[in-house]
N, CA and C of each residue as an Amber inpcrd file, in Angstrom:
protein
   435
   0.4710000  -1.3250000  -0.1020000  -0.0350000  -0.3890000  -0.0980000
   0.8390000   1.4380000   0.2730000   0.6700000   2.3570000  -0.6820000
   1.3070000   3.2200000  -0.5580000   0.2570000   4.7620000  -0.4030000
   1.2170000   4.8220000   0.4920000   0.7890000   6.1100000   1.3460000
   1.3470000   7.4440000   0.9950000   0.8440000   8.1410000   0.3820000
   1.3210000   9.8560000  -0.1660000   0.9540000  10.8010000   0.9310000
   1.7050000  11.9610000   1.0790000   1.5610000  12.7630000   1.8300000
  -0.0070000  13.6140000   1.2860000  -0.3910000  14.3820000   1.9600000
  -1.3020000  15.4750000   1.1050000  -0.8130000  16.4840000   0.4720000
  -0.6790000  16.7820000   0.0390000  -0.0570000  17.7180000  -1.0450000
  -0.7590000  18.2120000  -1.8420000  -2.1430000  17.7790000  -2.3430000
  -2.8760000  17.9530000  -3.4220000  -2.7780000  17.4780000  -4.6700000
  -1.8530000  16.2690000  -4.5660000  -1.1650000  15.3910000  -5.2890000
  -2.2190000  14.2500000  -5.7380000  -2.8530000  13.8050000  -6.8640000
  -3.3010000  12.9500000  -6.9140000  -3.2080000  11.4520000  -6.6540000
  -3.7970000  10.7530000  -6.3500000  -3.3560000   8.8760000  -6.5460000
  -3.8020000   8.6150000  -7.5050000  -3.0930000   7.9000000  -7.9090000
  -3.1740000   7.7860000  -9.6580000  -3.8020000   6.0730000  -9.1920000
  -3.4000000   5.1200000  -8.7260000  -4.0080000   3.6900000  -8.0450000
  -4.9710000   3.6500000  -7.6760000  -6.3030000   3.2840000  -8.9040000
  -7.6490000   3.0480000  -8.3530000  -7.9720000   1.5770000  -8.7370000
  -8.5440000   1.2540000  -7.8680000  -8.5970000  -0.3700000  -7.8830000
 -10.2190000  -0.3830000  -8.2860000 -10.2540000  -0.9070000  -9.2950000
 -11.6910000  -1.4360000  -9.4920000 -12.3110000  -2.1710000  -8.8110000
 -13.8370000  -1.7960000  -8.6190000 -14.9190000  -2.6880000  -7.3920000
 -15.5140000  -3.3890000  -7.8170000 -15.2820000  -4.6490000  -7.7420000
 -16.2090000  -6.0880000  -7.7890000 -17.6990000  -6.0890000  -7.5090000
 -18.5380000  -5.7250000  -7.9960000 -20.3340000  -5.4450000  -7.5430000
 -20.5660000  -6.6950000  -7.3090000 -19.9990000  -7.7560000  -7.7800000
 -21.1490000  -9.2100000  -7.5400000 -20.3020000  -9.7720000  -6.4720000
 -19.3820000  -9.3730000  -6.0550000 -19.2070000  -9.3440000  -4.0580000
 -19.5130000  -7.9210000  -2.9360000 -20.4000000  -7.6620000  -3.4170000
 -20.6360000  -6.5030000  -2.7970000 -21.9910000  -6.7500000  -1.5050000
 -21.4040000  -6.3600000  -0.4220000 -22.4010000  -7.2620000   0.7390000
 -23.8080000  -6.4200000   1.3540000 -23.8260000  -5.9960000   0.5440000
 -25.0100000  -4.9230000   0.4170000 -26.7230000  -5.9090000  -0.2180000
 -27.7660000  -6.3190000   0.7400000 -28.5210000  -6.7960000  -0.3190000
 -29.4760000  -5.8330000  -1.3040000 -29.6420000  -6.6220000  -2.1480000
 -30.6400000  -5.9200000  -2.8250000 -31.8740000  -5.2780000  -2.7250000
 -32.0980000  -5.2130000  -1.7950000 -33.5880000  -4.9410000  -1.1130000
 -33.9270000  -3.2000000  -1.3730000 -34.5540000  -3.0660000  -1.7500000
 -34.9800000  -1.3590000  -2.0310000 -35.1020000  -0.7910000  -0.6900000
 -35.2890000   0.3620000  -0.4370000 -35.7080000   1.3870000   0.6520000
 -36.7740000   1.4400000   1.0920000 -38.1070000   1.3590000   0.0450000
 -39.0460000   1.3340000  -0.2480000 -39.9310000   0.1490000   0.3210000
 -39.0150000  -1.2460000   0.1660000 -39.2510000  -2.3990000   1.0090000
 -38.7750000  -2.3420000   1.8720000 -38.0310000  -2.1730000   2.2390000
 -37.4590000  -2.1350000   4.2390000 -38.5430000  -0.9200000   4.8320000
 -38.5270000   0.2610000   3.9730000 -39.5720000   1.1290000   5.2190000
 -41.1670000   0.3470000   5.2680000 -41.6450000  -0.0290000   3.9030000
 -43.0420000  -0.9820000   3.9910000 -42.6310000  -1.9990000   5.4390000
 -42.1840000  -2.9690000   5.1770000 -41.8710000  -3.8770000   6.1670000
 -41.7330000  -3.2300000   7.5580000 -41.4090000  -2.3340000   7.6800000
 -41.1740000  -1.3590000   9.0340000 -42.4320000  -0.9600000   9.4270000
 -43.5440000  -0.2270000   8.6700000 -44.3930000  -0.1620000   8.6340000
 -45.5980000  -0.6110000   8.8150000 -45.6900000  -2.2480000   7.9180000
 -46.3150000  -2.7590000   8.2660000 -46.2610000  -3.8210000   9.8120000
 -47.4540000  -3.5770000  10.2490000 -47.5940000  -4.7040000  12.0510000
 -47.4370000  -5.9310000  12.0220000 -46.2260000  -6.3270000  12.5440000
 -46.0810000  -7.5950000  12.3430000 -47.4190000  -8.7110000  12.9240000
 -47.1090000  -9.6000000  13.0850000 -48.4370000 -11.1800000  13.7260000
 -48.9660000 -11.2260000  14.6640000 -48.0630000 -10.8530000  15.8780000
 -48.5170000 -10.5240000  17.0580000 -49.1650000  -9.4090000  17.2840000
 -49.2820000  -8.1200000  16.7380000 -49.5340000  -7.1070000  16.6350000
 -50.8300000  -7.1320000  16.1980000 -51.0920000  -7.6330000  15.1820000
 -52.5170000  -8.1800000  14.1920000 -53.0610000  -8.9960000  15.1510000
 -52.5800000 -10.1250000  15.6570000 -53.1080000 -11.2990000  16.5170000
 -53.7900000 -10.1820000  17.9460000 -53.1890000  -9.2810000  18.4490000
 -53.3630000  -8.5690000  19.3240000 -54.8620000  -7.8040000  19.1120000
 -54.4230000  -7.1060000  18.3250000 -55.7580000  -6.3070000  17.5310000
 -56.9890000  -6.9550000  17.3130000 -57.1640000  -8.1940000  16.9500000
 -57.7980000  -9.0290000  16.2200000 -58.8750000  -9.6660000  17.9640000
 -57.9270000  -9.4470000  19.0870000 -58.6990000  -9.8970000  19.9710000
 -59.6900000  -9.1220000  20.6030000 -60.5950000  -9.7850000  21.6410000
 -61.6320000  -8.7450000  22.2960000 -61.2580000  -8.0540000  23.2310000
 -61.9870000  -6.6850000  23.5350000 -61.2040000  -6.3850000  24.9440000
 -61.2300000  -7.0350000  26.3050000 -60.4440000  -6.4440000  26.7940000
 -60.4020000  -7.0560000  27.8520000 -61.2100000  -6.5440000  29.5680000
 -61.9980000  -5.4080000  29.0590000 -62.7520000  -4.9600000  30.2280000
 -64.1780000  -6.0350000  29.6620000 -64.1800000  -6.5800000  30.7620000
 -65.8230000  -7.3090000  30.9740000 -66.5260000  -6.5130000  31.7840000
 -66.2480000  -6.2580000  32.9000000 -66.7370000  -5.7500000  34.1460000
 -67.3980000  -4.3060000  33.7250000 -68.2460000  -4.1550000  34.8430000
 -68.8690000  -2.9340000  34.7750000 -68.0030000  -1.9010000  34.7470000
 -68.4330000  -0.6340000  34.2250000 -67.7520000   0.7150000  34.4100000
 -67.8370000   1.2540000  35.1340000 -66.4930000   1.8260000  35.8730000
 -66.9920000   2.8340000  36.8390000 -66.8090000   4.2050000  36.3420000
 -67.5620000   5.2720000  36.7220000 -67.7680000   6.6150000  36.3070000
 -66.6640000   6.9280000  37.2060000 -65.9630000   8.0060000  36.2340000
 -64.7400000   8.7120000  35.9830000 -64.9110000   9.9030000  37.9190000
 -66.3280000  10.2660000  38.1020000 -65.9350000  11.4730000  39.0470000
 -66.1800000  10.1820000  40.0980000 -66.4170000   8.9960000  40.1610000
 -66.4960000   8.2860000  41.3110000 -65.1120000   7.9070000  41.6520000
 -64.1600000   7.6500000  40.4810000 -62.5260000   7.7860000  40.3560000
 -62.0570000   8.8620000  41.0090000 -62.3900000   9.5690000  40.3480000
 -61.5250000  10.6980000  41.0310000 -61.9330000  11.4400000  42.6020000
 -63.1010000  11.1940000  43.0280000 -63.7600000  11.7500000  44.0770000
 -62.4980000  10.4840000  45.1840000 -62.3730000   9.4140000  44.8560000
 -61.9400000   7.9550000  45.7250000 -60.4850000   8.4060000  45.9570000
 -59.7740000   9.1860000  44.7830000 -58.4670000   9.3360000  44.8890000
 -58.1200000  10.4810000  45.7830000 -58.7860000  11.6960000  45.4840000
 -59.1440000  12.8110000  46.2940000 -59.1490000  12.7040000  48.0010000
 -60.0300000  11.5140000  47.8890000 -60.3700000  11.3590000  49.4930000
 -58.9390000  10.7020000  50.0760000 -58.3420000   9.4270000  49.0000000
 -57.7520000   8.7320000  49.8560000 -55.9160000   9.7430000  49.9570000
 -55.8130000  10.5970000  48.7140000 -55.1900000  11.2760000  49.1280000
 -54.8960000  12.4390000  50.6540000 -56.0290000  13.1230000  50.6570000
 -56.6440000  13.8400000  51.8080000 -56.6610000  12.9700000  53.1340000
 -56.4890000  11.6470000  53.0360000 -56.6670000  10.5330000  54.2560000
 -54.9940000  10.4520000  54.5950000 -54.3640000  10.1660000  53.2730000
 -52.8310000  10.1020000  53.4290000 -52.0810000  11.4530000  54.0320000
 -52.3680000  12.6430000  53.7940000 -52.1130000  13.6710000  54.5120000
 -52.5170000  13.8520000  55.7100000 -53.3110000  13.6740000  56.0170000
 -54.3200000  13.2690000  57.6150000 -53.1400000  12.5580000  58.4840000
 -52.6200000  11.5030000  57.8410000 -51.8450000  10.8760000  58.5210000
 -50.5650000  11.0230000  59.1460000 -50.4060000  11.9220000  57.8030000
 -48.7810000  12.3480000  58.0600000 -48.9460000  13.1330000  58.7660000
 -49.7730000  14.3580000  58.6950000 -50.0810000  15.2740000  59.8260000
 -50.0240000  14.3640000  61.1750000 -51.1570000  13.4990000  61.5400000
 -51.0150000  12.6660000  62.7660000 -49.2880000  12.3240000  63.1800000
 -48.5110000  11.9280000  62.2710000 -47.6010000  11.3670000  62.6140000
 -46.6830000  12.5370000  63.0470000 -46.7210000  13.5040000  62.2630000
 -45.8440000  14.9180000  62.6850000 -46.4410000  15.6100000  63.8150000
 -47.7370000  15.0660000  64.5130000 -48.1770000  16.0860000  65.4970000
 -47.9630000  14.8640000  67.1450000 -47.7940000  13.6890000  66.3550000
 -47.1900000  12.7960000  67.2660000 -45.5840000  12.6080000  67.6940000
 -44.6460000  13.4410000  67.0480000 -43.6530000  13.9040000  67.0780000
 -43.2220000  15.0520000  68.0910000 -44.3210000  15.9900000  67.8840000
 -44.3720000  17.0920000  68.6950000 -44.7750000  16.8610000  70.2840000
 -43.5860000  17.3310000  71.1940000 -43.9220000  16.7950000  72.6970000
 -44.7950000  17.9240000  73.4760000 -44.9130000  18.7370000  72.2890000
 -45.9620000  20.0780000  73.5280000 -47.3130000  20.0140000  73.1320000
 -47.6480000  18.8890000  72.2610000 -48.7960000  18.8090000  72.0390000
 -49.2400000  17.8480000  73.2070000 -50.7850000  17.3650000  73.5830000
 -51.3060000  16.5640000  74.5380000 -52.3870000  15.5960000  73.3700000
 -52.6280000  14.2960000  74.3580000 -53.5160000  13.1430000  73.8300000
 -54.8660000  13.8360000  72.9580000 -55.2550000  15.0150000  73.9440000
 -56.5130000  15.7080000  73.3230000 -56.2140000  16.8710000  72.2940000
 -55.4270000  17.5180000  72.2630000 -54.9450000  17.6880000  70.8950000
 -54.5610000  17.1620000  69.9630000 -54.8150000  15.9930000  69.9540000
 -54.6040000  15.0010000  68.3310000 -56.0520000  14.7590000  68.3640000
 -57.1600000  15.0230000  69.1240000 -58.5030000  14.7570000  68.6770000
 -59.1000000  15.2600000  67.2820000 -58.7920000  16.4660000  67.1450000
 -59.7690000  16.5900000  65.5920000 -58.7610000  15.6630000  64.5910000
 -57.6240000  15.4570000  64.9780000 -56.7670000  14.8470000  63.5260000
 -57.6830000  13.3900000  63.7780000 -57.5500000  13.0200000  65.0050000
 -58.4640000  11.6180000  65.0210000 -59.9490000  11.4250000  63.9280000
 -60.6630000  12.8180000  64.7530000 -62.1120000  12.2890000  64.4600000
 -61.9690000  12.6710000  62.6220000 -61.1110000  13.7930000  61.8040000
 -60.8610000  13.7230000  60.8460000 -60.4960000  12.3560000  59.9290000
 -59.8580000  11.8380000  60.8000000 -59.2660000  10.6280000  60.1530000
 -60.2280000   9.1500000  59.6760000 -61.1750000   9.3120000  61.1660000
 -62.0190000   8.6570000  60.9050000 -63.3770000   8.9480000  60.0350000
 -63.5860000  10.1900000  59.8320000 -64.5480000  10.7950000  59.1740000
 -63.9660000  10.4620000  57.5470000 -62.8390000  10.3620000  57.1930000
 -62.4080000  10.0140000  55.7030000 -62.5640000   8.4130000  55.7140000
 -62.1030000   7.9630000  56.8620000 -61.8760000   6.6940000  56.1300000
 -63.3750000   5.9730000  56.2090000 -64.7700000   6.4730000  56.7420000
 -65.8810000   5.7590000  56.6200000 -66.1540000   6.5440000  55.1590000
 -65.9310000   7.4720000  54.3570000 -65.8560000   7.9580000  53.4190000
 -65.3310000   7.0900000  52.1820000 -64.2570000   6.7150000  52.4750000
 -63.4140000   5.8600000  51.5400000 -64.0340000   4.4190000  52.0330000
 -64.1210000   4.3370000  52.7500000 -65.1810000   2.5300000  52.6890000
 -66.3530000   2.6630000  51.7210000 -67.5310000   4.2800000  51.7290000
 -68.2880000   4.1090000  50.9420000 -68.1130000   4.0590000  49.3610000
 -67.1110000   4.7390000  49.3740000 -66.5160000   4.6970000  47.7870000
 -65.9260000   3.3590000  47.4750000 -65.4790000   2.5810000  48.2910000
 -64.8740000   0.7430000  48.0740000 -66.1360000   0.5040000  47.9300000
 -67.2320000   0.2120000  48.5120000 -68.0740000  -0.2100000  48.2180000
 -68.9210000  -0.4280000  46.8890000 -68.6040000   1.0710000  46.2000000
 -69.3890000   1.1700000  44.8020000 -68.4420000   0.5030000  43.6930000
 -67.0990000  -0.0560000  43.8770000 -65.9620000  -0.0840000  43.3260000
 -65.8750000  -2.0000000  43.0620000 -65.8260000  -2.2410000  41.6080000
 -65.7290000  -3.5570000  41.5470000 -64.5100000  -4.2450000  42.6930000
 -64.5260000  -5.6570000  42.6970000 -63.5700000  -6.2510000  43.6570000
 -62.4160000  -6.4160000  43.0920000 -61.6170000  -6.2790000  42.1760000
 -60.6510000  -6.5340000  41.7600000 -59.7950000  -5.4320000  41.1960000
 -60.3990000  -4.3340000  41.2230000 -60.3090000  -2.7390000  40.9870000
 -58.9520000  -2.1190000  41.7730000 -58.1990000  -1.3020000  40.9350000
 -56.6220000  -1.3730000  41.7230000 -56.8480000  -0.1110000  42.8370000
 -58.2760000   0.8680000  42.5240000 -58.4540000   1.6810000  43.1930000
 -59.0500000   1.1040000  44.8310000 -59.9080000   0.2570000  44.2980000
 -60.4710000  -0.4960000  45.5690000 -59.3130000  -1.2370000  46.6470000
 -58.2220000  -1.2440000  46.0410000 -57.1090000  -1.8440000  46.4710000
 -56.2120000  -0.8970000  47.4070000 -56.5070000  -0.0580000  46.6790000
 -55.6480000   1.1290000  47.4370000 -56.1170000   1.6870000  48.1520000
 -57.8900000   2.1670000  48.3390000 -58.6970000   2.5790000  49.0370000
 -58.5060000   1.2930000  50.6680000 -58.5030000   0.3350000  50.3400000
 -58.2350000  -0.8520000  51.1330000 -57.3430000  -0.4440000  52.1820000
 -55.8180000  -0.2740000  51.6530000 -54.8260000   0.1880000  52.4920000
 -55.2100000   1.0900000  53.3100000 -55.3180000   1.8870000  52.5010000
 -55.6810000   3.8240000  53.1880000 -56.4290000   3.4550000  54.3350000
 -57.6480000   3.0780000  54.0090000 -58.8010000   2.8350000  54.6920000
 -58.0190000   2.0900000  56.3250000 -57.3530000   0.9140000  56.1500000
 -57.1010000  -0.3430000  57.1350000 -56.2270000   0.5700000  57.7170000
 -55.0890000   1.2220000  57.2900000 -54.1590000   2.4890000  58.4770000
 -54.3510000   2.8310000  58.9740000 -55.5900000   3.8640000  58.4640000
 -56.1540000   4.9870000  59.0850000 -56.7560000   4.5570000  60.1290000
 -57.5840000   3.4080000  60.2220000 -58.6570000   2.5710000  61.0680000
 -57.3400000   1.8750000  62.2710000 -56.3000000   1.5170000  62.2720000
 -55.6000000   0.7970000  62.9630000 -55.1040000   2.6570000  63.9370000
 -54.7180000   3.5760000  63.2440000 -54.0290000   4.1210000  63.9100000
 -55.3950000   5.1170000  65.0790000 -56.2900000   5.9800000  64.6220000
 -57.4530000   5.7030000  65.3860000 -57.5080000   4.8540000  66.1980000
 -57.7730000   3.5390000  66.4200000 -58.2660000   2.2880000  67.4620000
 -56.7620000   2.5690000  68.3330000 -55.8340000   3.1480000  67.7830000
 -54.1870000   2.8020000  68.6700000 -54.3990000   4.0790000  69.5850000
 -55.2190000   5.0460000  69.0830000 -55.3210000   6.3420000  70.0640000
 -56.5360000   6.4180000  71.3320000 -57.3070000   5.5990000  70.4990000
 -58.4570000   5.7330000  71.4780000 -58.6570000   4.4960000  72.9100000
 -57.5580000   3.5940000  72.3120000 -57.5160000   2.7290000  73.3170000
 -56.5030000   3.3550000  74.4110000 -55.7300000   4.4440000  73.8470000
 -54.9480000   5.1340000  75.0510000 -53.0790000   4.7120000  74.2630000
 -53.1410000   4.3610000  73.6770000 -51.5120000   4.0310000  72.9380000
 -50.6260000   5.3530000  72.7500000 -50.9840000   6.3300000  72.7480000
 -50.2820000   7.4600000  72.7210000 -50.3180000   8.5690000  73.5420000
 -51.6570000   8.1320000  74.6100000 -51.4370000   8.9680000  75.8910000
 -50.0690000   9.2540000  76.6750000
């Protein structure tokens, strides 16, 4: 192999390219593009299948209410936790938080009754309500006095 310095001189040796040994396939760009755009067999099978929602539809308003009450109850639990850490508060000072927690739990359980049994929101509500009931019961029996 001859390496000439880059001085503006032309390299006179040129090798002919053998096109019969070319590694590139003879598929056109259009063929490649249409192969990528057409859905595969799996996608067609999924599209042909029936929808998976067979249960009753839950109104969006009920879902939003359930989410907002759950969020509010979680915030109340957080406030209750912070109030327990404050040594200047007495057990009687925690009473309004407990009453609000119990009210939120009642609302959560009412919403849960309206949801289908396997609904993820019903599972979330059940967890939040369980923790809320446990904390209120601990307060009522005197664990925090």
